[in-house]
C-alpha positions in Angstrom: 258.2 100.7 29.9 257.9 103.2 27.1 260.7 105.5 26.0 258.8 108.4 27.5 258.7 106.7 30.9 262.4 106.0 30.7 263.2 109.7 30.0 260.9 110.8 32.8 262.6 108.4 35.3 266.1 109.6 34.1 265.0 113.2 34.8 263.7 112.2 38.2 267.1 110.6 38.9 268.7 113.9 38.0 266.3 116.0 40.1 265.9 113.8 43.2 268.9 111.4 43.0 271.0 113.4 45.4 272.2 116.8 46.4 275.3 118.4 44.7 277.4 119.1 47.8 279.9 121.2 45.9 277.1 123.4 44.5 275.5 123.7 48.0 278.8 124.7 49.4 279.4 127.3 46.7 275.9 128.9 47.3 276.6 129.0 51.0 279.5 131.3 50.6 278.9 135.0 51.0 279.8 137.2 48.0 280.8 140.0 50.4 277.9 142.3 49.3 278.2 146.0 49.8 276.4 147.6 52.8 273.7 150.2 52.2 276.2 152.6 53.9 278.0 152.5 50.5 275.7 155.4 49.5 277.0 157.5 52.4 280.5 156.7 51.0 279.5 158.0 47.6 278.5 161.3 49.3 281.6 161.7 51.5 284.0 163.1 48.9 281.4 165.7 47.8 280.7 167.2 51.2 282.8 169.5 53.4 282.1 171.7 56.4 281.4 174.5 53.9 278.8 172.6 52.0 275.0 173.1 51.8 273.1 169.8 51.6 269.4 169.1 50.8 267.9 165.7 51.5 264.8 165.3 49.4 262.4 162.9 51.1 264.3 162.8 54.3 261.9 160.5 56.2 263.2 160.4 59.8 266.6 162.0 58.9 268.3 158.6 59.0 270.7 159.6 56.2 270.8 163.3 56.7 272.1 163.0 60.2 275.2 160.9 59.4 275.9 162.9 56.3 276.0 166.1 58.3 277.7 164.6 61.3 280.6 163.2 59.2 281.2 166.2 57.0 280.3 169.1 59.3 278.0 170.6 56.6 274.8 172.4 57.1 271.6 171.1 55.5 267.9 170.9 55.2 265.6 167.9 55.0 262.2 168.0 53.3 259.4 165.5 53.4 255.7 165.7 52.6 254.6 163.4 55.4 253.8 165.1 58.7 254.8 162.1 60.8 258.2 162.0 59.0 258.8 165.7 59.6 258.0 165.2 63.3 260.3 162.2 63.6 263.1 163.9 61.7 263.0 167.0 63.9 263.1 164.8 67.0 266.0 162.8 65.7 268.0 165.9 64.7 267.6 167.4 68.1 268.6 164.1 69.8 271.7 164.0 67.6 272.6 167.6 68.7 272.5 168.9 65.1 269.5 171.2 65.3 271.8 174.2 64.8 273.0 172.8 61.5 270.0 170.9 60.1 266.6 172.3 59.4 263.6 170.0 58.7 260.7 171.3 56.6 257.5 169.9 55.1 257.9 170.0 51.4 258.1 168.1 48.0 260.7 167.6 45.4 258.8 169.7 42.9 259.1 172.8 45.2 262.4 173.1 47.1 262.4 176.3 49.1 266.1 177.1 48.5 267.5 180.0 46.4 268.8 179.4 42.9 272.3 177.9 42.7 272.7 177.7 46.5 273.1 174.0 47.2 276.3 171.9 46.8 274.7 168.4 47.1 271.2 167.0 46.8 270.6 163.6 48.4 267.6 161.7 47.1 267.1 158.1 48.2 264.1 156.0 47.4 262.0 159.0 46.3 261.8 159.1 42.5 259.3 156.2 42.3 256.6 158.3 44.1 257.2 161.7 42.4 254.1 162.4 40.2 255.9 165.1 38.1 259.4 163.7 37.8 260.5 166.3 35.2 259.4 169.1 37.4 261.1 167.6 40.4 264.4 167.1 38.6 264.2 170.6 37.2 263.9 171.9 40.7 266.9 170.0 41.8 268.9 171.4 38.9 267.7 174.9 39.9 268.9 174.9 43.5 272.2 173.2 42.7 275.3 175.3 42.2 277.1 175.0 38.9 278.9 171.6 39.0 276.9 170.7 42.0 276.1 167.0 42.6 272.9 165.0 43.1 273.2 161.5 44.7 270.1 159.6 43.6 269.2 156.0 44.6 266.2 154.6 42.9 264.6 151.2 42.1 263.5 150.0 38.7 261.4 147.1 37.4 263.3 144.3 35.7 262.0 141.8 33.1 261.4 139.4 36.0 258.6 141.6 37.3 255.3 140.6 35.8 252.7 143.2 34.9 250.3 142.0 37.6 253.1 142.2 40.2 253.9 145.8 39.2 250.2 146.7 39.4 250.1 145.3 43.0 252.5 148.1 44.1 250.0 150.9 43.4 249.0 151.1 47.0 252.6 152.3 47.7 252.0 155.5 45.7 254.5 154.4 43.0 254.2 156.1 39.7 254.6 153.1 37.3 256.6 154.9 34.6 259.1 156.0 37.2 260.0 152.4 37.6 261.3 152.4 34.0 265.1 153.0 34.0 265.2 154.4 30.4 262.5 156.9 31.2 264.2 158.1 34.4 267.6 158.4 32.8 266.0 160.3 30.0 264.5 162.7 32.5 268.0 163.2 34.0 269.3 164.3 30.6 266.3 166.5 30.0 267.0 168.3 33.3 270.5 169.0 32.1 272.3 166.5 34.3 275.3 164.3 33.3 275.7 160.9 34.9 279.1 161.1 36.4 278.9 157.7 38.2 276.5 154.8 38.0 276.5 151.9 40.4 274.2 148.9 39.7 273.5 147.6 43.2 271.5 144.5 42.0 270.8 142.4 45.1 273.8 143.4 47.2 272.1 145.6 49.9 269.4 142.9 50.4 272.0 140.2 50.6 274.0 142.2 53.1 271.0 142.7 55.4 269.7 139.2 55.0 273.0 137.7 56.0 272.8 139.7 59.3 269.2 140.3 60.4 267.1 138.5 57.8 264.6 141.3 57.1 263.3 139.6 53.9 262.6 136.3 55.7 260.7 138.3 58.3 258.7 140.2 55.7 257.7 136.9 54.0 256.6 135.4 57.4 254.5 138.5 58.1 253.0 138.2 54.6 252.0 134.6 55.2 250.3 135.6 58.4 248.6 138.6 56.7 247.1 136.4 54.1 246.0 133.7 56.6 244.2 136.4 58.6 242.9 138.3 55.5 239.3 138.5 56.6 240.2 139.6 60.1 242.6 142.3 58.9 240.1 143.6 56.4 237.3 143.6 59.0 239.4 145.4 61.6 241.5 147.8 59.4 239.8 147.9 56.0 240.7 146.9 52.5 243.1 149.8 51.8 245.2 148.9 54.8 245.3 145.2 53.8 246.4 146.1 50.2 249.0 148.5 51.5 250.5 145.9 53.9 250.5 143.2 51.2 252.3 145.5 48.8 254.8 146.6 51.4 255.7 143.1 52.5 256.6 142.1 48.9 259.1 144.9 48.3 262.2 143.5 50.0 261.6 140.0 48.6 261.3 141.4 45.1 264.6 143.2 45.5 266.3 140.1 46.6 264.7 138.1 43.8 265.9 140.6 41.2 262.4 141.6 40.2 263.3 145.2 41.3 266.8 146.6 40.5 268.3 149.4 42.6 270.8 151.8 41.0 272.8 154.6 42.6 273.7 157.7 40.5 276.0 160.6 41.0 274.7 163.4 38.7 276.4 166.6 37.9 274.7 169.9 37.1 276.0 171.9 34.2 
């Protein structure tokens, strides 16, 4: 047996010679990750019954409703997608908040609120799809009152995300430069904002959900099925729908793997 063979066998002994039960036990322990509701807690001290709130990219009002219900504030949600607007209006009515919350079709770059009229802007998972980020942030700055606050949650690419992986997210309407943390934080400064608080979420929200309902595992299972039925899906739904589904089903997994990094900000206007 040669020296090389001896080294290889020694390495195999290390790799396959037995499990490290102490390490397994350590990695089986929850690190008590924060819940996604942590973002609502960030907003709570900033809102009162006298506050005016704007939710930019409100989707189905899933965040706007608890923010308004807990604080008693009035607010408006804007979203460019007709389906989201319809769902948000339905949800607001069901929550009994239609006298305090208005839902409109709109975009970040054009918020139909008067100058210096808003106390808090909530913007979650939106910056990545804003084509003119500088214009959008300038509009947020315009509508906020002096010393008003913007709560922004956005996702950035890390060094673990390969260029081909980043390109695969294009079907999701992501603007690639908006996945660059330095660029986005520079845009905050350009718009006149000061970062009052910054929370690096890392993998916590995904750990929290995975420990309870396993959404990442479910996404990966659906991704495997999608790829095995690729020809059928393309034939029935088209290439664009296949590419969109494939990109979407990677998103949660890449957050859990640290290829994408979420950060929450509390910004203050001048």
